[in-house]
N, CA, C and O atoms as a Tinker XYZ file with bonds, in Angstrom:
   524  protein
     1  N      5.582000  -17.035000    6.132000    73     2
     2  CA     5.291000  -15.729000    5.583000    64     1     3
     3  C      6.306000  -14.730000    6.122000    63     2     4     5
     4  O      6.677000  -14.764000    7.295000    81     3
     5  N      6.732000  -13.862000    5.260000    73     3     6
     6  CA     7.610000  -12.760000    5.619000    64     5     7
     7  C      6.904000  -11.469000    5.232000    63     6     8     9
     8  O      6.093000  -11.456000    4.307000    81     7
     9  N      7.204000  -10.398000    5.926000    73     7    10
    10  CA     6.654000   -9.106000    5.528000    64     9    11
    11  C      7.749000   -8.255000    4.902000    63    10    12    13
    12  O      8.931000   -8.410000    5.206000    81    11
    13  N      7.330000   -7.357000    4.025000    73    11    14
    14  CA     8.283000   -6.508000    3.315000    64    13    15
    15  C      7.640000   -5.139000    3.087000    63    14    16    17
    16  O      6.725000   -5.015000    2.274000    81    15
    17  N      8.110000   -4.113000    3.798000    73    15    18
    18  CA     7.562000   -2.779000    3.563000    64    17    19
    19  C      8.144000   -2.178000    2.283000    63    18    20    21
    20  O      9.313000   -2.384000    1.954000    81    19
    21  N      7.301000   -1.432000    1.572000    73    19    22
    22  CA     7.706000   -0.789000    0.323000    64    21    23
    23  C      7.265000    0.669000    0.375000    63    22    24    25
    24  O      6.148000    0.979000    0.788000    81    23
    25  N      8.153000    1.551000   -0.046000    73    23    26
    26  CA     7.765000    2.948000   -0.221000    64    25    27
    27  C      7.921000    3.299000   -1.693000    63    26    28    29
    28  O      8.982000    3.091000   -2.282000    81    27
    29  N      6.858000    3.832000   -2.281000    73    27    30
    30  CA     6.893000    4.294000   -3.661000    64    29    31
    31  C      7.023000    5.814000   -3.672000    63    30    32    33
    32  O      6.681000    6.488000   -2.701000    81    31
    33  N      7.521000    6.336000   -4.786000    73    31    34
    34  CA     7.883000    7.740000   -4.874000    64    33    35
    35  C      7.049000    8.474000   -5.927000    63    34    36    37
    36  O      6.394000    7.843000   -6.756000    81    35
    37  N      7.075000    9.815000   -5.889000    73    35    38
    38  CA     6.307000   10.588000   -6.855000    64    37    39
    39  C      6.587000   10.140000   -8.294000    63    38    40    41
    40  O      7.736000    9.973000   -8.703000    81    39
    41  N      5.501000    9.952000   -9.040000    73    39    42
    42  CA     5.612000    9.542000  -10.431000    64    41    43
    43  C      5.592000    8.046000  -10.664000    63    42    44    45
    44  O      5.390000    7.603000  -11.795000    81    43
    45  N      5.801000    7.244000   -9.601000    73    43    46
    46  CA     5.768000    5.786000   -9.755000    64    45    47
    47  C      4.371000    5.325000  -10.151000    63    46    48    49
    48  O      3.370000    5.887000   -9.708000    81    47
    49  N      4.319000    4.294000  -10.992000    73    47    50
    50  CA     3.057000    3.620000  -11.297000    64    49    51
    51  C      2.838000    2.579000  -10.201000    63    50    52    53
    52  O      3.637000    1.653000  -10.056000    81    51
    53  N      1.782000    2.722000   -9.445000    73    51    54
    54  CA     1.532000    1.885000   -8.268000    64    53    55
    55  C      1.575000    0.393000   -8.597000    63    54    56    57
    56  O      2.343000   -0.361000   -7.999000    81    55
    57  N      0.757000   -0.020000   -9.536000    73    55    58
    58  CA     0.664000   -1.445000   -9.860000    64    57    59
    59  C      1.979000   -1.962000  -10.452000    63    58    60    61
    60  O      2.474000   -3.012000  -10.044000    81    59
    61  N      2.531000   -1.237000  -11.398000    73    59    62
    62  CA     3.783000   -1.651000  -12.024000    64    61    63
    63  C      4.922000   -1.769000  -11.027000    63    62    64    65
    64  O      5.720000   -2.703000  -11.103000    81    63
    65  N      5.003000   -0.831000  -10.092000    73    63    66
    66  CA     6.076000   -0.866000   -9.093000    64    65    67
    67  C      5.940000   -2.076000   -8.181000    63    66    68    69
    68  O      6.947000   -2.666000   -7.790000    81    67
    69  N      4.717000   -2.456000   -7.837000    73    67    70
    70  CA     4.532000   -3.638000   -6.983000    64    69    71
    71  C      4.867000   -4.918000   -7.747000    63    70    72    73
    72  O      5.460000   -5.838000   -7.184000    81    71
    73  N      4.493000   -4.979000   -9.014000    73    71    74
    74  CA     4.868000   -6.141000   -9.836000    64    73    75
    75  C      6.382000   -6.216000   -9.983000    63    74    76    77
    76  O      6.952000   -7.306000   -9.939000    81    75
    77  N      7.044000   -5.065000  -10.159000    73    75    78
    78  CA     8.503000   -5.022000  -10.248000    64    77    79
    79  C      9.156000   -5.475000   -8.947000    63    78    80    81
    80  O     10.192000   -6.140000   -8.968000    81    79
    81  N      8.555000   -5.116000   -7.821000    73    79    82
    82  CA     9.098000   -5.518000   -6.518000    64    81    83
    83  C      9.112000   -7.031000   -6.379000    63    82    84    85
    84  O     10.099000   -7.598000   -5.911000    81    83
    85  N      8.034000   -7.694000   -6.777000    73    83    86
    86  CA     7.973000   -9.152000   -6.696000    64    85    87
    87  C      9.081000   -9.773000   -7.550000    63    86    88    89
    88  O      9.762000  -10.701000   -7.112000    81    87
    89  N      9.259000   -9.257000   -8.774000    73    87    90
    90  CA    10.320000   -9.767000   -9.654000    64    89    91
    91  C     11.706000   -9.537000   -9.044000    63    90    92    93
    92  O     12.558000  -10.424000   -9.081000    81    91
    93  N     11.925000   -8.353000   -8.488000    73    91    94
    94  CA    13.229000   -8.027000   -7.898000    64    93    95
    95  C     13.559000   -8.940000   -6.718000    63    94    96    97
    96  O     14.724000   -9.248000   -6.468000    81    95
    97  N     12.534000   -9.364000   -6.004000    73    95    98
    98  CA    12.728000  -10.271000   -4.863000    64    97    99
    99  C     12.805000  -11.731000   -5.297000    63    98   100   101
   100  O     13.013000  -12.615000   -4.467000    81    99
   101  N     12.638000  -11.988000   -6.601000    73    99   102
   102  CA    12.659000  -13.334000   -7.182000    64   101   103
   103  C     11.643000  -14.247000   -6.488000    63   102   104   105
   104  O     11.949000  -15.385000   -6.132000    81   103
   105  N     10.427000  -13.719000   -6.306000    73   103   106
   106  CA     9.352000  -14.471000   -5.679000    64   105   107
   107  C      8.202000  -14.643000   -6.659000    63   106   108   109
   108  O      8.133000  -13.969000   -7.687000    81   107
   109  N      7.299000  -15.561000   -6.320000    73   107   110
   110  CA     6.168000  -15.848000   -7.195000    64   109   111
   111  C      4.825000  -15.724000   -6.497000    63   110   112   113
   112  O      3.796000  -16.109000   -7.053000    81   111
   113  N      4.827000  -15.184000   -5.268000    73   111   114
   114  CA     3.562000  -15.045000   -4.546000    64   113   115
   115  C      3.695000  -14.004000   -3.434000    63   114   116   117
   116  O      4.605000  -14.064000   -2.608000    81   115
   117  N      2.770000  -13.056000   -3.437000    73   115   118
   118  CA     2.713000  -12.065000   -2.362000    64   117   119
   119  C      1.298000  -11.513000   -2.279000    63   118   120   121
   120  O      0.541000  -11.532000   -3.249000    81   119
   121  N      0.971000  -11.030000   -1.108000    73   119   122
   122  CA    -0.272000  -10.297000   -0.899000    64   121   123
   123  C      0.052000   -8.895000   -0.429000    63   122   124   125
   124  O      1.005000   -8.694000    0.324000    81   123
   125  N     -0.726000   -7.934000   -0.862000    73   123   126
   126  CA    -0.666000   -6.588000   -0.312000    64   125   127
   127  C     -1.572000   -6.598000    0.900000    63   126   128   129
   128  O     -2.782000   -6.792000    0.786000    81   127
   129  N     -0.973000   -6.387000    2.070000    73   127   130
   130  CA    -1.762000   -6.381000    3.307000    64   129   131
   131  C     -2.498000   -5.056000    3.482000    63   130   132   133
   132  O     -3.645000   -5.025000    3.926000    81   131
   133  N     -1.824000   -3.963000    3.129000    73   131   134
   134  CA    -2.427000   -2.637000    3.263000    64   133   135
   135  C     -1.523000   -1.628000    2.590000    63   134   136   137
   136  O     -0.319000   -1.842000    2.451000    81   135
   137  N     -2.112000   -0.543000    2.181000    73   135   138
   138  CA    -1.354000    0.548000    1.598000    64   137   139
   139  C     -2.044000    1.866000    1.863000    63   138   140   141
   140  O     -3.272000    1.946000    1.888000    81   139
   141  N     -1.238000    2.906000    2.063000    73   139   142
   142  CA    -1.733000    4.271000    2.219000    64   141   143
   143  C     -0.832000    5.176000    1.404000    63   142   144   145
   144  O      0.252000    4.765000    0.990000    81   143
   145  N     -1.264000    6.389000    1.174000    73   143   146
   146  CA    -0.447000    7.340000    0.445000    64   145   147
   147  C     -1.319000    8.249000   -0.384000    63   146   148   149
   148  O     -2.492000    8.464000   -0.077000    81   147
   149  N     -0.724000    8.788000   -1.456000    73   147   150
   150  CA    -1.472000    9.707000   -2.297000    64   149   151
   151  C     -1.189000    9.442000   -3.765000    63   150   152   153
   152  O     -0.120000    8.960000   -4.138000    81   151
   153  N     -2.176000    9.768000   -4.587000    73   151   154
   154  CA    -2.069000    9.626000   -6.032000    64   153   155
   155  C     -2.460000   10.940000   -6.688000    63   154   156   157
   156  O     -3.240000   11.718000   -6.138000    81   155
   157  N     -1.907000   11.174000   -7.869000    73   155   158
   158  CA    -2.365000   12.289000   -8.700000    64   157   159
   159  C     -3.318000   11.779000   -9.775000    63   158   160   161
   160  O     -4.155000   12.524000  -10.285000    81   159
   161  N     -3.176000   10.493000  -10.112000    73   159   162
   162  CA    -4.059000    9.834000  -11.061000    64   161   163
   163  C     -4.392000    8.453000  -10.518000    63   162   164   165
   164  O     -3.502000    7.717000  -10.093000    81   163
   165  N     -5.660000    8.103000  -10.533000    73   163   166
   166  CA    -6.090000    6.741000  -10.198000    64   165   167
   167  C     -6.842000    6.185000  -11.401000    63   166   168   169
   168  O     -7.700000    6.850000  -11.981000    81   167
   169  N     -6.507000    4.975000  -11.755000    73   167   170
   170  CA    -7.214000    4.253000  -12.813000    64   169   171
   171  C     -7.915000    3.086000  -12.123000    63   170   172   173
   172  O     -7.269000    2.112000  -11.737000    81   171
   173  N     -9.235000    3.185000  -11.968000    73   171   174
   174  CA   -10.006000    2.155000  -11.273000    64   173   175
   175  C    -11.081000    1.606000  -12.199000    63   174   176   177
   176  O    -11.804000    2.354000  -12.857000    81   175
   177  N    -11.169000    0.285000  -12.234000    73   175   178
   178  CA   -12.262000   -0.354000  -12.976000    64   177   179
   179  C    -13.332000   -0.711000  -11.961000    63   178   180   181
   180  O    -13.121000   -1.543000  -11.079000    81   179
   181  N    -14.481000   -0.071000  -12.098000    73   179   182
   182  CA   -15.582000   -0.294000  -11.174000    64   181   183
   183  C    -16.250000   -1.634000  -11.477000    63   182   184   185
   184  O    -16.138000   -2.153000  -12.588000    81   183
   185  N    -16.941000   -2.185000  -10.487000    73   183   186
   186  CA   -17.595000   -3.490000  -10.611000    64   185   187
   187  C    -18.475000   -3.547000  -11.847000    63   186   188   189
   188  O    -19.318000   -2.678000  -12.067000    81   187
   189  N    -18.267000   -4.585000  -12.652000    73   187   190
   190  CA   -19.077000   -4.807000  -13.837000    64   189   191
   191  C    -18.690000   -3.976000  -15.042000    63   190   192   193
   192  O    -19.234000   -4.186000  -16.126000    81   191
   193  N    -17.767000   -3.039000  -14.889000    73   191   194
   194  CA   -17.358000   -2.174000  -15.997000    64   193   195
   195  C    -16.309000   -2.867000  -16.857000    63   194   196   197
   196  O    -15.521000   -3.676000  -16.366000    81   195
   197  N    -16.312000   -2.543000  -18.131000    73   195   198
   198  CA   -15.325000   -3.093000  -19.063000    64   197   199
   199  C    -14.024000   -2.300000  -19.049000    63   198   200   201
   200  O    -12.947000   -2.868000  -19.226000    81   199
   201  N    -14.120000   -0.987000  -18.838000    73   199   202
   202  CA   -12.957000   -0.099000  -18.899000    64   201   203
   203  C    -12.748000    0.597000  -17.556000    63   202   204   205
   204  O    -13.674000    0.751000  -16.759000    81   203
   205  N    -11.507000    1.010000  -17.334000    73   203   206
   206  CA   -11.179000    1.767000  -16.126000    64   205   207
   207  C    -11.701000    3.199000  -16.242000    63   206   208   209
   208  O    -11.855000    3.738000  -17.338000    81   207
   209  N    -11.966000    3.791000  -15.094000    73   207   210
   210  CA   -12.314000    5.201000  -14.989000    64   209   211
   211  C    -11.104000    5.942000  -14.444000    63   210   212   213
   212  O    -10.503000    5.521000  -13.456000    81   211
   213  N    -10.750000    7.040000  -15.088000    73   211   214
   214  CA    -9.603000    7.827000  -14.632000    64   213   215
   215  C    -10.068000    8.921000  -13.692000    63   214   216   217
   216  O    -10.967000    9.697000  -14.017000    81   215
   217  N     -9.448000    8.976000  -12.523000    73   215   218
   218  CA    -9.688000   10.041000  -11.549000    64   217   219
   219  C     -8.412000   10.858000  -11.452000    63   218   220   221
   220  O     -7.326000   10.286000  -11.355000    81   219
   221  N     -8.515000   12.180000  -11.474000    73   219   222
   222  CA    -7.355000   13.060000  -11.388000    64   221   223
   223  C     -7.546000   14.058000  -10.253000    63   222   224   225
   224  O     -8.668000   14.453000   -9.934000    81   223
   225  N     -6.439000   14.453000   -9.655000    73   223   226
   226  CA    -6.478000   15.443000   -8.585000    64   225   227
   227  C     -5.681000   14.949000   -7.393000    63   226   228   229
   228  O     -4.891000   14.010000   -7.497000    81   227
   229  N     -5.901000   15.594000   -6.269000    73   227   230
   230  CA    -5.249000   15.186000   -5.031000    64   229   231
   231  C     -6.076000   14.059000   -4.420000    63   230   232   233
   232  O     -7.146000   14.292000   -3.858000    81   231
   233  N     -5.567000   12.840000   -4.538000    73   231   234
   234  CA    -6.283000   11.643000   -4.093000    64   233   235
   235  C     -5.524000   10.971000   -2.963000    63   234   236   237
   236  O     -4.302000   10.833000   -3.017000    81   235
   237  N     -6.253000   10.557000   -1.945000    73   235   238
   238  CA    -5.662000    9.819000   -0.830000    64   237   239
   239  C     -6.024000    8.346000   -0.957000    63   238   240   241
   240  O     -7.188000    8.007000   -1.176000    81   239
   241  N     -5.031000    7.468000   -0.821000    73   239   242
   242  CA    -5.283000    6.026000   -0.791000    64   241   243
   243  C     -5.798000    5.687000    0.600000    63   242   244   245
   244  O     -5.094000    5.882000    1.590000    81   243
   245  N     -7.022000    5.183000    0.677000    73   243   246
   246  CA    -7.601000    4.793000    1.961000    64   245   247
   247  C     -7.343000    3.325000    2.257000    63   246   248   249
   248  O     -7.020000    2.954000    3.386000    81   247
   249  N     -7.489000    2.492000    1.232000    73   247   250
   250  CA    -7.222000    1.063000    1.380000    64   249   251
   251  C     -6.585000    0.554000    0.098000    63   250   252   253
   252  O     -6.844000    1.069000   -0.990000    81   251
   253  N     -5.756000   -0.456000    0.241000    73   251   254
   254  CA    -5.145000   -1.128000   -0.898000    64   253   255
   255  C     -4.881000   -2.561000   -0.457000    63   254   256   257
   256  O     -4.234000   -2.793000    0.564000    81   255
   257  N     -5.382000   -3.519000   -1.227000    73   255   258
   258  CA    -5.184000   -4.926000   -0.885000    64   257   259
   259  C     -5.238000   -5.751000   -2.158000    63   258   260   261
   260  O     -5.800000   -5.320000   -3.165000    81   259
   261  N     -4.654000   -6.937000   -2.107000    73   259   262
   262  CA    -4.727000   -7.834000   -3.256000    64   261   263
   263  C     -3.558000   -8.796000   -3.309000    63   262   264   265
   264  O     -2.794000   -8.936000   -2.354000    81   263
   265  N     -3.440000   -9.457000   -4.452000    73   263   266
   266  CA    -2.384000  -10.447000   -4.639000    64   265   267
   267  C     -1.497000  -10.041000   -5.803000    63   266   268   269
   268  O     -1.915000   -9.320000   -6.708000    81   267
   269  N     -0.248000  -10.528000   -5.756000    73   267   270
   270  CA     0.717000  -10.263000   -6.818000    64   269   271
   271  C      1.337000  -11.594000   -7.224000    63   270   272   273
   272  O      1.769000  -12.381000   -6.382000    81   271
   273  N      1.371000  -11.826000   -8.531000    73   271   274
   274  CA     1.962000  -13.046000   -9.072000    64   273   275
   275  C      2.834000  -12.668000  -10.264000    63   274   276   277
   276  O      2.796000  -11.523000  -10.717000    81   275
   277  N      3.622000  -13.615000  -10.779000    73   275   278
   278  CA     4.380000  -13.317000  -11.992000    64   277   279
   279  C      3.466000  -12.955000  -13.172000    63   278   280   281
   280  O      3.905000  -12.304000  -14.121000    81   279
   281  N      2.212000  -13.372000  -13.112000    73   279   282
   282  CA     1.234000  -13.049000  -14.161000    64   281   283
   283  C      0.672000  -11.636000  -14.014000    63   282   284   285
   284  O     -0.043000  -11.161000  -14.896000    81   283
   285  N      0.987000  -10.967000  -12.915000    73   283   286
   286  CA     0.492000   -9.623000  -12.667000    64   285   287
   287  C     -0.179000   -9.513000  -11.318000    63   286   288   289
   288  O     -0.220000  -10.467000  -10.541000    81   287
   289  N     -0.697000   -8.347000  -11.060000    73   287   290
   290  CA    -1.326000   -8.066000   -9.769000    64   289   291
   291  C     -2.844000   -8.039000   -9.911000    63   290   292   293
   292  O     -3.380000   -7.659000  -10.952000    81   291
   293  N     -3.519000   -8.448000   -8.852000    73   291   294
   294  CA    -4.977000   -8.300000   -8.733000    64   293   295
   295  C     -5.196000   -7.491000   -7.460000    63   294   296   297
   296  O     -5.180000   -8.027000   -6.352000    81   295
   297  N     -5.400000   -6.190000   -7.645000    73   295   298
   298  CA    -5.473000   -5.259000   -6.528000    64   297   299
   299  C     -6.801000   -4.505000   -6.533000    63   298   300   301
   300  O     -7.343000   -4.178000   -7.589000    81   299
   301  N     -7.306000   -4.241000   -5.346000    73   299   302
   302  CA    -8.469000   -3.384000   -5.163000    64   301   303
   303  C     -8.047000   -2.223000   -4.270000    63   302   304   305
   304  O     -7.228000   -2.389000   -3.366000    81   303
   305  N     -8.613000   -1.052000   -4.531000    73   303   306
   306  CA    -8.209000    0.146000   -3.799000    64   305   307
   307  C     -9.404000    1.076000   -3.638000    63   306   308   309
   308  O    -10.283000    1.147000   -4.496000    81   307
   309  N     -9.410000    1.784000   -2.515000    73   307   310
   310  CA   -10.350000    2.891000   -2.359000    64   309   311
   311  C     -9.535000    4.165000   -2.172000    63   310   312   313
   312  O     -8.527000    4.183000   -1.465000    81   311
   313  N    -10.002000    5.238000   -2.829000    73   311   314
   314  CA    -9.348000    6.543000   -2.742000    64   313   315
   315  C    -10.400000    7.596000   -2.438000    63   314   316   317
   316  O    -11.572000    7.442000   -2.781000    81   315
   317  N     -9.963000    8.667000   -1.790000    73   315   318
   318  CA   -10.854000    9.802000   -1.576000    64   317   319
   319  C    -10.274000   11.017000   -2.290000    63   318   320   321
   320  O     -9.057000   11.180000   -2.386000    81   319
   321  N    -11.175000   11.871000   -2.789000    73   319   322
   322  CA   -10.728000   13.087000   -3.462000    64   321   323
   323  C    -10.701000   14.245000   -2.461000    63   322   324   325
   324  O    -10.945000   14.056000   -1.269000    81   323
   325  N    -10.404000   15.435000   -2.961000    73   323   326
   326  CA   -10.257000   16.607000   -2.088000    64   325   327
   327  C    -11.557000   16.992000   -1.385000    63   326   328   329
   328  O    -11.529000   17.729000   -0.399000    81   327
   329  N    -12.692000   16.503000   -1.879000    73   327   330
   330  CA   -13.988000   16.768000   -1.230000    64   329   331
   331  C    -14.378000   15.641000   -0.268000    63   330   332   333
   332  O    -15.413000   15.721000    0.393000    81   331
   333  N    -13.562000   14.605000   -0.191000    73   331   334
   334  CA   -13.873000   13.476000    0.676000    64   333   335
   335  C    -14.725000   12.421000    0.021000    63   334   336   337
   336  O    -15.124000   11.457000    0.675000    81   335
   337  N    -15.016000   12.577000   -1.261000    73   335   338
   338  CA   -15.794000   11.566000   -1.981000    64   337   339
   339  C    -14.906000   10.340000   -2.198000    63   338   340   341
   340  O    -13.748000   10.462000   -2.595000    81   339
   341  N    -15.462000    9.165000   -1.933000    73   339   342
   342  CA   -14.693000    7.925000   -2.001000    64   341   343
   343  C    -15.095000    7.120000   -3.235000    63   342   344   345
   344  O    -16.274000    6.985000   -3.562000    81   343
   345  N    -14.075000    6.592000   -3.906000    73   343   346
   346  CA   -14.260000    5.710000   -5.061000    64   345   347
   347  C    -13.423000    4.467000   -4.812000    63   346   348   349
   348  O    -12.350000    4.536000   -4.212000    81   347
   349  N    -13.920000    3.338000   -5.273000    73   347   350
   350  CA   -13.148000    2.117000   -5.099000    64   349   351
   351  C    -13.343000    1.185000   -6.267000    63   350   352   353
   352  O    -14.368000    1.223000   -6.947000    81   351
   353  N    -12.354000    0.349000   -6.494000    73   351   354
   354  CA   -12.458000   -0.626000   -7.568000    64   353   355
   355  C    -11.155000   -1.352000   -7.805000    63   354   356   357
   356  O    -10.243000   -1.345000   -6.979000    81   355
   357  N    -11.105000   -1.978000   -8.965000    73   355   358
   358  CA    -9.966000   -2.783000   -9.398000    64   357   359
   359  C     -8.872000   -1.853000   -9.918000    63   358   360   361
   360  O     -9.136000   -0.999000  -10.764000    81   359
   361  N     -7.648000   -2.014000   -9.417000    73   359   362
   362  CA    -6.525000   -1.164000   -9.805000    64   361   363
   363  C     -6.004000   -1.607000  -11.172000    63   362   364   365
   364  O     -5.657000   -2.771000  -11.371000    81   363
   365  N     -5.956000   -0.664000  -12.104000    73   363   366
   366  CA    -5.376000   -0.929000  -13.413000    64   365   367
   367  C     -4.093000   -0.106000  -13.554000    63   366   368   369
   368  O     -3.864000    0.809000  -12.764000    81   367
   369  N     -3.258000   -0.414000  -14.543000    73   367   370
   370  CA    -2.041000    0.388000  -14.734000    64   369   371
   371  C     -2.386000    1.860000  -14.940000    63   370   372   373
   372  O     -3.435000    2.200000  -15.487000    81   371
   373  N     -1.481000    2.717000  -14.491000    73   371   374
   374  CA    -1.671000    4.151000  -14.674000    64   373   375
   375  C     -2.024000    4.909000  -13.413000    63   374   376   377
   376  O     -2.329000    6.100000  -13.480000    81   375
   377  N     -1.992000    4.243000  -12.248000    73   375   378
   378  CA    -2.189000    4.940000  -10.972000    64   377   379
   379  C     -0.844000    5.571000  -10.596000    63   378   380   381
   380  O      0.121000    4.864000  -10.306000    81   379
   381  N     -0.792000    6.897000  -10.604000    73   379   382
   382  CA     0.463000    7.620000  -10.421000    64   381   383
   383  C      0.578000    8.162000   -9.004000    63   382   384   385
   384  O     -0.297000    8.888000   -8.532000    81   383
   385  N      1.670000    7.801000   -8.329000    73   383   386
   386  CA     1.922000    8.272000   -6.964000    64   385   387
   387  C      2.158000    9.781000   -6.998000    63   386   388   389
   388  O      2.926000   10.285000   -7.817000    81   387
   389  N      1.483000   10.493000   -6.090000    73   387   390
   390  CA     1.630000   11.952000   -5.992000    64   389   391
   391  C      2.788000   12.316000   -5.072000    63   390   392   393
   392  O      3.733000   12.975000   -5.506000    81   391
   393  N      2.733000   11.896000   -3.802000    73   391   394
   394  CA     3.819000   12.216000   -2.863000    64   393   395
   395  C      4.508000   10.957000   -2.343000    63   394   396   397
   396  O      5.735000   10.893000   -2.278000    81   395
   397  N      3.719000    9.971000   -1.978000    73   395   398
   398  CA     4.274000    8.729000   -1.441000    64   397   399
   399  C      3.208000    7.652000   -1.458000    63   398   400   401
   400  O      2.013000    7.943000   -1.509000    81   399
   401  N      3.648000    6.415000   -1.414000    73   399   402
   402  CA     2.757000    5.285000   -1.135000    64   401   403
   403  C      3.536000    4.354000   -0.229000    63   402   404   405
   404  O      4.662000    3.966000   -0.540000    81   403
   405  N      2.936000    3.999000    0.886000    73   403   406
   406  CA     3.562000    3.131000    1.882000    64   405   407
   407  C      2.762000    1.842000    1.931000    63   406   408   409
   408  O      1.584000    1.844000    2.287000    81   407
   409  N      3.408000    0.745000    1.572000    73   407   410
   410  CA     2.702000   -0.516000    1.352000    64   409   411
   411  C      3.395000   -1.630000    2.117000    63   410   412   413
   412  O      4.624000   -1.700000    2.153000    81   411
   413  N      2.600000   -2.500000    2.729000    73   411   414
   414  CA     3.148000   -3.660000    3.411000    64   413   415
   415  C      2.764000   -4.911000    2.631000    63   414   416   417
   416  O      1.586000   -5.207000    2.428000    81   415
   417  N      3.803000   -5.642000    2.196000    73   415   418
   418  CA     3.596000   -6.884000    1.460000    64   417   419
   419  C      3.784000   -8.077000    2.380000    63   418   420   421
   420  O      4.640000   -8.059000    3.264000    81   419
   421  N      2.989000   -9.104000    2.173000    73   419   422
   422  CA     3.201000  -10.413000    2.797000    64   421   423
   423  C      3.815000  -11.295000    1.719000    63   422   424   425
   424  O      3.159000  -11.619000    0.729000    81   423
   425  N      5.062000  -11.679000    1.907000    73   423   426
   426  CA     5.785000  -12.512000    0.945000    64   425   427
   427  C      5.578000  -13.977000    1.281000    63   426   428   429
   428  O      5.659000  -14.372000    2.444000    81   427
   429  N      5.312000  -14.778000    0.267000    73   427   430
   430  CA     5.053000  -16.203000    0.448000    64   429   431
   431  C      6.059000  -16.992000   -0.389000    63   430   432   433
   432  O      5.713000  -17.493000   -1.459000    81   431
   433  N      7.308000  -17.108000    0.092000    73   431   434
   434  CA     8.373000  -17.713000   -0.719000    64   433   435
   435  C      8.166000  -19.187000   -1.044000    63   434   436   437
   436  O      8.780000  -19.694000   -1.982000    81   435
   437  N      7.333000  -19.874000   -0.308000    73   435   438
   438  CA     7.108000  -21.303000   -0.562000    64   437   439
   439  C      5.948000  -21.547000   -1.521000    63   438   440   441
   440  O      5.636000  -22.696000   -1.831000    81   439
   441  N      5.309000  -20.486000   -1.992000    73   439   442
   442  CA     4.143000  -20.616000   -2.854000    64   441   443
   443  C      4.379000  -20.006000   -4.228000    63   442   444   445
   444  O      5.284000  -19.197000   -4.432000    81   443
   445  N      3.539000  -20.419000   -5.149000    73   443   446
   446  CA     3.533000  -19.850000   -6.493000    64   445   447
   447  C      2.092000  -19.516000   -6.843000    63   446   448   449
   448  O      1.207000  -20.366000   -6.747000    81   447
   449  N      1.865000  -18.276000   -7.249000    73   447   450
   450  CA     0.549000  -17.839000   -7.712000    64   449   451
   451  C      0.581000  -17.756000   -9.235000    63   450   452   453
   452  O      1.530000  -17.235000   -9.820000    81   451
   453  N     -0.458000  -18.271000   -9.862000    73   451   454
   454  CA    -0.656000  -18.084000  -11.295000    64   453   455
   455  C     -2.105000  -17.695000  -11.515000    63   454   456   457
   456  O     -2.947000  -17.871000  -10.634000    81   455
   457  N     -2.391000  -17.169000  -12.691000    73   455   458
   458  CA    -3.756000  -16.845000  -13.108000    64   457   459
   459  C     -4.123000  -17.831000  -14.196000    63   458   460   461
   460  O     -3.470000  -17.895000  -15.238000    81   459
   461  N     -5.172000  -18.600000  -13.951000    73   459   462
   462  CA    -5.588000  -19.634000  -14.890000    64   461   463
   463  C     -7.078000  -19.512000  -15.183000    63   462   464   465
   464  O     -7.844000  -19.050000  -14.337000    81   463
   465  N     -7.489000  -19.926000  -16.380000    73   463   466
   466  CA    -8.907000  -19.838000  -16.737000    64   465   467
   467  C     -9.778000  -20.632000  -15.766000    63   466   468   469
   468  O     -9.446000  -21.756000  -15.388000    81   467
   469  N    -10.887000  -20.032000  -15.373000    73   467   470
   470  CA   -11.856000  -20.681000  -14.495000    64   469   471
   471  C    -13.166000  -20.794000  -15.263000    63   470   472   473
   472  O    -13.781000  -19.783000  -15.600000    81   471
   473  N    -13.590000  -22.020000  -15.539000    73   471   474
   474  CA   -14.803000  -22.246000  -16.333000    64   473   475
   475  C    -16.045000  -21.673000  -15.644000    63   474   476   477
   476  O    -16.986000  -21.250000  -16.314000    81   475
   477  N    -16.047000  -21.660000  -14.315000    73   475   478
   478  CA   -17.222000  -21.177000  -13.588000    64   477   479
   479  C    -17.395000  -19.661000  -13.695000    63   478   480   481
   480  O    -18.523000  -19.169000  -13.739000    81   479
   481  N    -16.275000  -18.911000  -13.738000    73   479   482
   482  CA   -16.375000  -17.449000  -13.767000    64   481   483
   483  C    -16.124000  -16.861000  -15.156000    63   482   484   485
   484  O    -16.588000  -15.765000  -15.470000    81   483
   485  N    -15.388000  -17.601000  -15.975000    73   483   486
   486  CA   -15.026000  -17.080000  -17.284000    64   485   487
   487  C    -13.828000  -16.142000  -17.253000    63   486   488   489
   488  O    -13.493000  -15.534000  -18.270000    81   487
   489  N    -13.188000  -16.018000  -16.112000    73   487   490
   490  CA   -12.034000  -15.127000  -15.944000    64   489   491
   491  C    -10.790000  -15.931000  -15.583000    63   490   492   493
   492  O    -10.867000  -17.100000  -15.206000    81   491
   493  N     -9.639000  -15.269000  -15.710000    73   491   494
   494  CA    -8.410000  -15.836000  -15.169000    64   493   495
   495  C     -8.461000  -15.620000  -13.661000    63   494   496   497
   496  O     -8.570000  -14.488000  -13.188000    81   495
   497  N     -8.379000  -16.712000  -12.918000    73   495   498
   498  CA    -8.488000  -16.629000  -11.457000    64   497   499
   499  C     -7.213000  -17.158000  -10.799000    63   498   500   501
   500  O     -6.407000  -17.842000  -11.429000    81   499
   501  N     -7.055000  -16.829000   -9.535000    73   499   502
   502  CA    -5.871000  -17.211000   -8.768000    64   501   503
   503  C     -5.801000  -18.724000   -8.600000    63   502   504   505
   504  O     -6.774000  -19.368000   -8.209000    81   503
   505  N     -4.627000  -19.278000   -8.905000    73   503   506
   506  CA    -4.340000  -20.685000   -8.651000    64   505   507
   507  C     -3.118000  -20.716000   -7.768000    63   506   508   509
   508  O     -2.097000  -20.115000   -8.103000    81   507
   509  N     -3.201000  -21.406000   -6.642000    73   507   510
   510  CA    -2.122000  -21.459000   -5.659000    64   509   511
   511  C     -1.461000  -22.820000   -5.711000    63   510   512   513
   512  O     -2.139000  -23.847000   -5.686000    81   511
   513  N     -0.131000  -22.829000   -5.784000    73   511   514
   514  CA     0.620000  -24.078000   -5.727000    64   513   515
   515  C      1.859000  -23.886000   -4.863000    63   514   516   517
   516  O      2.239000  -22.764000   -4.528000    81   515
   517  N      2.474000  -25.005000   -4.512000    73   515   518
   518  CA     3.713000  -24.982000   -3.737000    64   517   519
   519  C      4.868000  -24.890000   -4.707000    63   518   520   521
   520  O      4.892000  -25.579000   -5.727000    81   519
   521  N      5.817000  -24.044000   -4.390000    73   519   522
   522  CA     6.980000  -23.814000   -5.230000    64   521   523
   523  C      7.968000  -24.941000   -5.149000    63   522   524
   524  O      9.010000  -24.897000   -5.803000    81   523
C-alpha cells in the first residue's frame, strides 16, 4: 500500500476529482482513508433513499471514506452546516468544493477493484482481484 495526499480546489467536483486522480495515476484500486475541507454544495443520498438530497451553504466535511475503482467511487461523507447540524450519506456527483478539500488516499497498485452484480443484495458490489 502507498499513500497519496490530494488537495482539491474551489469549484472541483469532489467525487469526479477523486475518480480522475485514480485514472491519472493509472491505478485500479484505492481507498479514501480520510478527508476534510469545505463544500458549497453537497449531494448526499441518505440510507434507503432513491435520490440524492442537495445541501447548499457553508458546509464542513467532517468525515470522508470509501473506495475508488475504474467503475467509479463508493464514498460516504458526513458534513456539518453553519448551525452545526450534521448530515451524512452516500456521495453522489455534484459535491462542489468551497475552499479546499484535503484527502488521503491509500493506493493499492497490486489490486483491481470492480463493481459486479451481487445476487444477495441486488446491487453492484465491490469485487477485489489481483492485478
